[in-house]
C-alpha positions in Angstrom: 31.0 73.5 21.7 28.8 71.1 23.6 26.0 73.6 23.6 26.3 74.0 19.8 26.1 70.3 19.2 23.1 70.0 21.5 21.4 72.9 19.7 22.0 71.4 16.3 20.6 68.0 17.5 17.5 69.6 18.9 16.9 71.5 15.7 17.4 68.4 13.5 15.2 66.3 15.8 12.5 68.9 15.7 12.6 69.2 12.0 12.6 65.4 11.6 9.7 65.0 14.1 7.6 67.5 12.2 8.2 65.8 8.9 7.3 62.4 10.2 4.0 63.5 11.6 2.7 65.1 8.5 0.8 62.0 7.2 -0.4 60.6 10.5 -4.0 61.3 9.9 -6.0 58.6 8.2 -8.3 61.1 6.3 -5.2 62.6 4.7 -3.8 59.2 3.7 -7.1 57.5 2.7 -9.6 60.2 1.7 -13.2 59.1 1.7 -13.9 58.3 -1.9 -17.3 56.7 -1.0 -20.1 59.1 -0.2 -22.5 58.4 2.5 -25.9 59.2 1.3 -28.5 58.9 4.0 -30.9 61.4 2.4 -32.3 58.9 -0.1 -34.6 55.9 0.8 -32.4 53.1 2.3 -32.9 50.0 0.3 -33.0 46.7 2.2 -31.8 44.7 -0.8 -29.2 47.2 -2.0 -27.8 48.6 1.2 -28.8 46.6 4.3 -28.4 43.1 3.0 -24.8 43.7 1.7 -23.9 45.3 5.0 -25.4 42.4 7.0 -23.6 39.9 4.7 -20.3 41.6 5.5 -20.9 42.2 9.2 -23.6 39.8 10.6 -24.5 36.8 8.6 -21.3 34.9 9.0 -22.3 34.3 12.7 -26.0 34.7 12.6 -27.3 32.4 9.9 -29.5 29.4 10.7 -26.6 27.0 10.6 -24.6 28.8 13.3 -26.9 31.2 15.0 -24.3 33.0 17.1 -25.7 33.9 20.5 -29.0 32.3 19.5 -29.8 35.2 17.2 -31.1 34.3 13.8 -30.6 36.6 10.8 -30.2 36.1 7.1 -33.7 36.7 5.7 -36.0 39.7 5.6 -38.4 38.4 8.3 -35.5 37.6 10.8 -33.7 40.9 10.0 -36.9 42.9 10.5 -37.7 41.2 13.8 -34.3 42.2 15.1 -34.8 45.8 13.9 -38.3 46.1 15.4 -37.4 44.7 18.8 -34.5 47.2 19.1 -31.8 44.6 19.5 -30.2 45.3 16.1 -29.5 49.0 16.5 -28.8 48.6 20.2 -26.1 46.1 19.5 -24.4 47.7 16.4 -24.4 51.2 18.1 -22.9 49.7 21.2 -25.7 51.0 23.4 -25.7 50.3 27.1 -27.5 47.0 27.9 -26.8 45.4 24.5 -24.0 43.0 23.5 -21.7 45.1 21.1 -21.7 43.7 17.6 -20.1 42.7 15.4 -18.2 40.6 18.0 -14.5 40.6 17.5 -14.6 43.2 14.8 -14.6 47.0 14.5 -17.7 48.9 15.3 -19.7 49.9 12.2 -18.8 53.2 10.6 -20.9 56.3 11.3 -22.2 55.9 7.7 -23.2 52.3 8.2 -24.9 53.1 11.5 -26.8 55.9 9.9 -28.0 53.6 7.1 -29.2 51.0 9.5 -30.9 53.6 11.7 -32.7 55.2 8.7 -33.9 51.8 7.5 -35.2 51.0 10.9 -36.8 54.4 11.4 -38.5 54.1 8.1 -40.3 50.9 9.2 -37.7 48.4 8.0 -39.2 48.1 4.5 -38.6 45.1 2.3 -37.4 47.2 -0.7 
């Protein structure tokens, strides 16, 4: 009798465990509805500025200049891109301070957009 109860509990636990793990993957729960197009020209004004507004400018505008790093206009943003500090920081490269500080790392799509903008000469487009 004890073995039968144990067997029933194991079967029920196994079935319940399998059911509870079905939706444990974020891509199944939250499918990517936004495409990541890195094949087109990356526009500074349409792609990079909104990303920087969301991830960088709250700490790196002239009023606050987090870490002494100024961003918030094309000349400052391009200077960060050209000297390598921008991509080094956002990609968490060794030797750079990981950014954004206190927040999640940029997504692969966001990193690809920044890299493509930098690699294309950081145009003001």
